[in-house]
BAMI-197695 format. One record per residue (C-alpha): residue number from 1; residue in three letters; x, y, z. Coordinates in nm, 3 decimals. Example, Ala and Ser with C-alpha at 12.3 -4.5 7.8 and 13.67 -1.06 7.14 Angstrom:
<rs>
 pos code       X       Y       Z
   1  Ala   1.230  -0.450   0.780
   2  Ser   1.367  -0.106   0.714
</rs>
This chain:
<rs>
 pos code       X       Y       Z
   1  Met   0.000   0.000   0.000
   2  Thr   0.123   0.347  -0.083
   3  Asp   0.213   0.581   0.201
   4  Arg  -0.057   0.851   0.217
   5  Ala   0.186   1.138   0.290
   6  Ile   0.410   1.038  -0.001
   7  Ala   0.110   1.013  -0.238
   8  Val  -0.016   1.357  -0.132
   9  Ala   0.330   1.511  -0.167
  10  Ala   0.367   1.356  -0.514
  11  Trp   0.024   1.490  -0.616
  12  Glu   0.107   1.837  -0.488
  13  Ser   0.437   1.838  -0.677
  14  Leu   0.276   1.709  -0.998
  15  Phe  -0.010   1.959  -0.973
  16  Arg   0.220   2.257  -0.910
  17  Ala   0.448   2.157  -1.197
  18  Gln   0.148   2.120  -1.429
  19  Val   0.005   2.461  -1.333
  20  Thr   0.344   2.628  -1.383
  21  Val   0.400   2.465  -1.722
  22  Ile   0.047   2.542  -1.845
  23  Arg   0.080   2.906  -1.740
  24  Thr   0.414   2.931  -1.919
  25  Leu   0.275   2.768  -2.235
  26  Ser  -0.038   2.985  -2.227
  27  Glu   0.176   3.300  -2.230
  28  Ser   0.342   3.203  -2.558
  29  Phe   0.045   3.030  -2.722
  30  Pro  -0.067   3.196  -3.051
  31  Ser  -0.420   3.260  -2.923
  32  Glu  -0.484   3.513  -3.199
  33  Leu  -0.513   3.210  -3.431
  34  Ile  -0.690   2.958  -3.210
  35  Ser  -0.754   2.901  -2.840
  36  Leu  -0.561   2.642  -2.639
  37  Asn  -0.883   2.441  -2.593
  38  Glu  -0.954   2.454  -2.967
  39  Tyr  -0.598   2.338  -3.029
  40  Asp  -0.653   2.047  -2.787
  41  Val  -0.963   1.942  -2.982
  42  Leu  -0.784   1.963  -3.319
  43  Phe  -0.481   1.782  -3.171
  44  Asn  -0.696   1.490  -3.056
  45  Ile  -0.884   1.464  -3.386
  46  Ser  -0.558   1.479  -3.583
  47  Arg  -0.416   1.183  -3.382
  48  Ala  -0.713   0.960  -3.459
  49  Pro  -0.709   0.714  -3.751
  50  Arg  -0.798   0.900  -4.073
  51  Arg  -0.819   1.216  -3.857
  52  Arg  -1.173   1.139  -3.749
  53  Leu  -1.333   1.005  -3.434
  54  Arg  -1.656   0.966  -3.249
  55  Leu  -1.765   1.263  -3.041
  56  Lys  -1.785   1.047  -2.728
  57  Asp  -1.419   0.944  -2.776
  58  Leu  -1.317   1.307  -2.823
  59  Asn  -1.497   1.397  -2.500
  60  Arg  -1.287   1.137  -2.314
  61  Ser  -0.963   1.292  -2.440
  62  Val  -1.009   1.663  -2.378
  63  Leu  -1.008   1.866  -2.058
  64  Ile  -1.336   2.052  -2.107
  65  Ser  -1.693   1.937  -2.045
  66  Gln  -1.908   1.762  -2.306
  67  Pro  -2.143   2.060  -2.356
  68  Ser  -1.840   2.289  -2.403
  69  Val  -1.692   2.049  -2.659
  70  Ser  -2.021   2.044  -2.852
  71  Arg  -2.039   2.425  -2.864
  72  Met  -1.673   2.448  -2.961
  73  Leu  -1.722   2.198  -3.243
  74  Asp  -2.010   2.409  -3.372
  75  Arg  -1.778   2.712  -3.379
  76  Leu  -1.493   2.516  -3.540
  77  Ser  -1.737   2.377  -3.796
  78  Ser  -1.866   2.725  -3.883
  79  Arg  -1.502   2.828  -3.944
  80  Gly  -1.453   2.529  -4.177
  81  Leu  -1.199   2.358  -3.947
  82  Val  -1.399   2.043  -3.866
  83  Thr  -1.698   1.855  -4.001
  84  Lys  -1.961   1.664  -3.807
  85  Val  -2.167   1.380  -3.954
  86  Pro  -2.396   1.120  -3.799
  87  Asp  -2.220   0.796  -3.705
  88  Pro  -2.336   0.535  -3.958
  89  Asp  -2.289   0.259  -3.697
  90  Asp  -2.477   0.441  -3.422
  91  Gly  -2.752   0.682  -3.527
  92  Arg  -2.729   0.863  -3.195
  93  Gly  -2.356   0.928  -3.230
  94  Thr  -2.153   1.183  -3.424
  95  Ile  -1.828   1.148  -3.617
  96  Val  -1.599   1.452  -3.609
  97  Ser  -1.330   1.504  -3.874
  98  Ile  -1.066   1.771  -3.916
  99  Thr  -1.077   1.944  -4.255
 100  Glu  -0.769   2.027  -4.464
 101  Asp  -0.799   2.390  -4.347
 102  Gly  -0.830   2.269  -3.987
 103  Phe  -0.526   2.044  -4.019
 104  Ser  -0.326   2.322  -4.182
 105  Leu  -0.409   2.560  -3.896
 106  Tyr  -0.337   2.288  -3.641
 107  Arg   0.009   2.223  -3.792
 108  Gln   0.090   2.595  -3.809
 109  Val   0.009   2.638  -3.441
 110  Ala   0.168   2.303  -3.346
 111  Tyr   0.511   2.408  -3.471
 112  Gln   0.505   2.714  -3.243
 113  His   0.352   2.523  -2.952
 114  Ile   0.601   2.236  -2.975
 115  Ala   0.892   2.480  -2.957
 116  Ala   0.738   2.635  -2.644
 117  Ile   0.681   2.290  -2.492
 118  Glu   1.043   2.197  -2.558
 119  Arg   1.161   2.513  -2.382
 120  Ala   0.923   2.482  -2.085
 121  Val   0.928   2.109  -2.020
 122  Gly   1.291   2.061  -2.112
 123  Ala   1.408   2.353  -1.899
 124  Gly   1.485   2.150  -1.590
 125  Leu   1.502   1.789  -1.713
 126  Asp   1.740   1.602  -1.942
 127  Asp   1.623   1.353  -2.206
 128  Asp   1.648   1.048  -1.977
 129  Glu   1.446   1.224  -1.708
 130  Leu   1.182   1.325  -1.964
 131  Val   1.151   0.962  -2.081
 132  Thr   1.111   0.851  -1.720
 133  Leu   0.854   1.125  -1.651
 134  Thr   0.655   1.023  -1.959
 135  Gly   0.644   0.661  -1.848
 136  Leu   0.548   0.745  -1.491
 137  Cys   0.267   0.978  -1.599
 138  Arg   0.132   0.723  -1.846
 139  Arg   0.138   0.446  -1.583
 140  Met  -0.044   0.666  -1.336
 141  Arg  -0.307   0.767  -1.593
 142  Leu  -0.361   0.410  -1.717
 143  Ala  -0.410   0.289  -1.359
 144  Leu  -0.718   0.514  -1.353
 145  Ala  -0.845   0.528  -1.713
 146  Asp  -0.842   0.366  -2.055
 147  Pro  -0.576   0.453  -2.315
 148  Leu  -0.631   0.773  -2.509
 149  Ile  -0.707   0.787  -2.880
 150  Gly  -0.390   0.723  -3.078
 151  Glu  -0.205   0.535  -2.804
 152  Thr  -0.076   0.192  -2.896
 153  Ala   0.033  -0.099  -2.683
 154  Ala   0.389  -0.056  -2.812
 155  Ser   0.410   0.307  -2.701
 156  Glu   0.264   0.218  -2.362
 157  Asn   0.502  -0.074  -2.311
 158  Ser   0.814   0.120  -2.410
 159  Ala   0.720   0.404  -2.175
 160  Asp   0.655   0.157  -1.894
 161  Arg   0.999   0.001  -1.944
 162  Ala   1.159   0.346  -1.939
 163  Ala   0.978   0.430  -1.615
 164  Gly   1.108   0.115  -1.452
</rs>
């Protein structure tokens, strides 16, 4: 059994690091092009096979509520960045796809965002420590939830090995 004080201290450290990194990334994010939440939605759609996925799977992968995702998709659709169609296998469901314009905007923003991530996340950790951190975070997340869209068993296993 895990020691309660150690678990709480680890959570506090992880939470504070996450808040600090997100604040740093938000300051340099090109929000004049797209919001960070919109980027998260386009990121998750772009990782899915054929750059399309069911709305309920998208909702599992993003950090905002289902009603907020639905409203955001309506806005992204009106801008021509995504399309929504009924799921042919489930009449109640919706399939969301990123358009060529949406993928182009996503890639433009991603190049800037990735550079900021490299600066912020890599500021205090070397490559081996980043590999270990990735594996530890994935193990912790998978202990509580299913894999995210785009994750494969190979990527999970290699990260677990790196985390020890």
